[in-house]
N, C-alpha and C positions, 0 to 999 in steps of 0.2 A: 780213708778209703782212696785207693788209686783210681784215677779216671781211666777207663778203657781206652787204649791207644787206637787211633784210626790210621788208615793208609790213604795217601793222596798221590795222584799222578799230576805232574806239572809239565805242560808243553811250553818250554821256555823260548824256543826259536831264537829271535834276534837279540834277546836280552840275557841269554844264558851266561855269557862271560862276566857281565856286571853282577848278576845275582849270585852266581857261585863264588866269585872273588869277594863280594861284599857280605855274603852270609845272610841273604834275605830272600823272601818272595815279595813281589809288589805287583798289584793290579790296579787299574782304574776302578771307579765305582759304578760306572755306567758304560754301555756301548756308545759308539760314536753318535747314534741317533737318540741318545738319552734314555733308552730303555734299560731295564735291569737285566742282568746276566747271571744265571745261577753259578757260573764258573768264577765270577767275581765275588758273589755273595758268600761262596764257600770260605773266603778269606776271613769271615767273621766267625767261623766254626773251628778253625785249627786251634790246637792247644799244645802246650809243652809235652813232649814225648811222642807225638805223632810222627809217623814215617813219611818221607817224601821220596818218590822216584822221579828223577829229573831226566827229561827226554828232549833231545834235539838231534837234528840231522839223522833221523831214522833209527836212533839207538837210545836206550837208557844208559846215560854216560856218567851219572853221579847219583848218589843217594844221600839222604840227610835226615836229621832229627830236628823237629821243630822245637825251638827253645823259648818261644814267647807266644802269647795270644796275638791275634791280629789287631792292628791299631791304625788310626789315621796317620797318614804321612804324605808329604808332597811327592810328586813324581821325581825319582832320582835324577839329579843333574847329569849323571854319566850316561843316561839313556840317549841324550842328544836328540837327534831327529827321529829316533825310533818311537813309533806310536804318536806321531805328531797330533793326531786327533783325540788322544786320550785326555781325560780330565786332569787338571793340575793336582787335585787332591785325590788320593786313592787309599788303598789298604796295604799295609806292610806286616810281615811276620818274620822274625829272626829264625834262621836255620843254621845248624851245624852240618855243613856239607863235607863229603869226602868223595873225590873222583874215583871211578871204577877203573881198575887195571884192564879189565876186559869188558867193554861195552856189550850190551845185550840188544840184538835186533828182535823185536817181538815176532816177526814173521818166522824166525828160526825155531820158535817154540809155540807156534800159533795153535796147534792142536790142544795145548794145555791152557793157553791164555784166552782164546776166543770164547769158549763155553762159559767162562767166569766173568766176562765183561758185564757191567750193569746194563739192564735193558734200557735205562734212561740216563742221560748225561755221561755216556761213555767217552773216554778220551781218545779212542782209536776207532777208525772206520771198521765196522764189524766184518766187512767183506775183504778189504785190502790190507788191513792191519797197519795202515799209515796213520800218523797223528792228524787230528782234525784241526784245521786252521782256526776254527771258531772257539776252541777249547783252551782255557788257561789251566785252572786247578779243578780237578775232578776227584771225588771220593771213590775209593775202590772197595769192593767187598773184602772182608777179612780173608776169605779163601784165596782170592786173587793176590792180595798182598803177601800172603805166606808162600804162594807158588812163586812169585817173583823173587822173593828172598832166596828160595831154594835154587831157582835157576841161576841167579847171580853167583851164589856160592859154588854151584856145580861148574860154572865157567872158570873158577879159580880165583874169584874175588874174596878178599878178606873183609867181611862186613863189620864196620865200626859203628855199632848201634848204641848211642847214649840213651840211658833210661832217665828221662827228665820228668816222668809223670809225678804229679803231686809236689814238685819242687818249685819254689819261687826263684827263678833264675834271673840273673842280671839281663835287662832288656835295653834295647836302643830306644824304646818308646819315649822315655823322659828326655833323653838327649835330643831326639828328633823334634819333639814337641817344643822344647825350649828354643832350639835353634830357629825353628819355623816361626814361632811367635815373636822372637826378638827381631827377626828380619822384618816382620810386619810393623813392629814398633818403630824401627828405623825408617821404614817407608812413611809412616804416619808423621814422623818428625819433619819431613820435607813436604808432604802432600797436604797436611792440615795446617793452615796458617793461623787459625784461632788457637792461641796457647791454652786457654781455659778448656776448650773442647779436647785438645790433644792430651792434656793432663788427666781429664776425666776418663778418656778412653784407655790410657795406660794404667790408671788405677783400676779400671773395670776388669782388666786382664787378671788382676790379683784379687778380684771380688771385693774391692774397696770403693770408697768415695761415693759419687752420685749413684752409681749402679747399686751399691749395697743399700743406700737410702731408699731408692725406688723399690727394691725388692722387699724391704722391711715394711713398706706401707701395705703390702699385699699378703706377705707371709709372716705369721706370728710365731711359728715354732717349726722344729724339724718334723717332717711328715712321717718319719720312721720312728725316731726315738721319743718324740713329743717334748724334747728339751726346748724350753722357751727362753732361757737366759741367752741374750745375744752374744755374750762374751764367748760362749762355747759353740757358736754356729758360724758356718762359712756361707757366704753368698755365692752360690754355684750357678753358672750359666746352664740353661737347658739346651739351647743350641749353642755349642761351644764358641768361645770368643774367636777362635781361628776360622770358623765358618761364617760368622755373623757379619752383617753390615754394621757401620758405625751406629746407626739408629738402634739396631737390635742389641748391640753390645751394651747399651745404656738402659734398655727397656726393662722395667720391673716385671713385666709379663714374661720375660725370658730368664727368670731366675727363681731359685728356691733357696730357703735357708735350711742347711743340712748340717748335722753333726759330722765331725771329720771323717768317721768311718763310712757314713752314708754318702758323703760327698765323694770319697774315693771310689766306692762301688758304682755310683751313678756316673761319675766323670769317665771311668774306664769302661763303662758299658756292661758291667756285670748285673746291673738292675736297671729297670725303667718303670714307668707307671702307665696304667691304662684302666679305665672304668673304676677308678677309686681303689685300685689294688696295685700291689708291687708285682712286677714281672721279674723273674729270675732267669738269667741266661742259662742256656743248655750247657755251657762250658764252665759255669761257676762251681767251685769246690765247696760242697755243702758244709763240711765240718768247719772250714774257715769262715763261712758266712755266719754260722752259729756263734763262733767265738767273737765275731764282730757285732753280735747283737741282733742278727736277722735269722730267724728260723724259717727255712724255705717251706716247711710243712705247715706252718701257721703264719703266713705273711700278714702284716698289719693292714688294716683299712687305712687309707691315706687321705680320704676325703675328696671333695669336689675340686676340680680345677676350672678356671675361667675359660671361655672360648679362646681367648688369645693365648693362654698357657697351653691349651690343647693343641693349637697349631704348632707351637714349638716342640711339644712332646711328640707330635707326629714325626718331626724331623729326627728327634733323638731315637725313637724306636726304629726308624728306617735306616739311619746312618751310623749311630753310635752303639746301640744295643747289640751285644755280641751273639746274634743268632740269625741264621738265614731261614729258620723254620718258623712255624706259626708262632705268633706272639701271645698265644693263650697262656694264662698263668701256669697251667700244668706242665708246660714245656720247660722243664728245668734239668732233667737227667739226660746226660749225653747218650745213654743207651736208648732213650726214646726216639732218637733221630735216626736210628739204624733202619 
């Protein structure tokens, strides 16, 4: 089953040249005051095949197809002083962009665009038609997305729309994650004078050593598959190593023993846990989940978590789980978020 594509509008402003050239979207996770922002949270809902309209300097000047899910990534170095108050760690999604030969000024087709703007979280001022400074990534109604495609084509643009729905495309996620964590390992080599502690932290990055031993004292089997043989289980951080303090990186409360397929889904944010149940992301591909041993229609009971584990799971649901919608177990179909 192909996931229904969604349309997104991105106000790129000062970062457009870096994002277009680099083939990505990037946002911080919080506003400068630490509060959540729906336009950043939307980065957890994009999926391969979605369409993006890129707007800066008063015009839609590029269009693209999303080619990855959103994932954790550090602020791009090429941003320089742009967004100096943004958090160091944010969300990134890969995009196949193409520039438009004839940019589109929304005001030139305002009679068709304005009535279709979403009542909440619109990317343009409903009166002036100008881009809103506070908006980064906004979801558009299907009707508006289709109208924008027609308007761009009518201007003389040849729309190059890749169909990436349902495909597992090569993503920068693993490259970014490895580079990011290896930089932290190098930092540890100079900042941590205790060699024993340093070695333990480096091994913890791979789910080994003291961290695995600490997790195994609390977790006896995979919460999803019920496999108990430790040979077939991975010690997985709940609050990822890249986000955790040194103490959290070694804490047994910050870990689960998971079968490889469950570790992959949990680490990438396609699943999480709450109230003894499995939460399935709204962007997860159901048939793939079934092949990996998880039936979204009959998720397994996963049992009780300690208070300390629950605190780490709060972080996972808020920051890693790929959904900006309700965390209720029923929220698993992308169509339910429309």
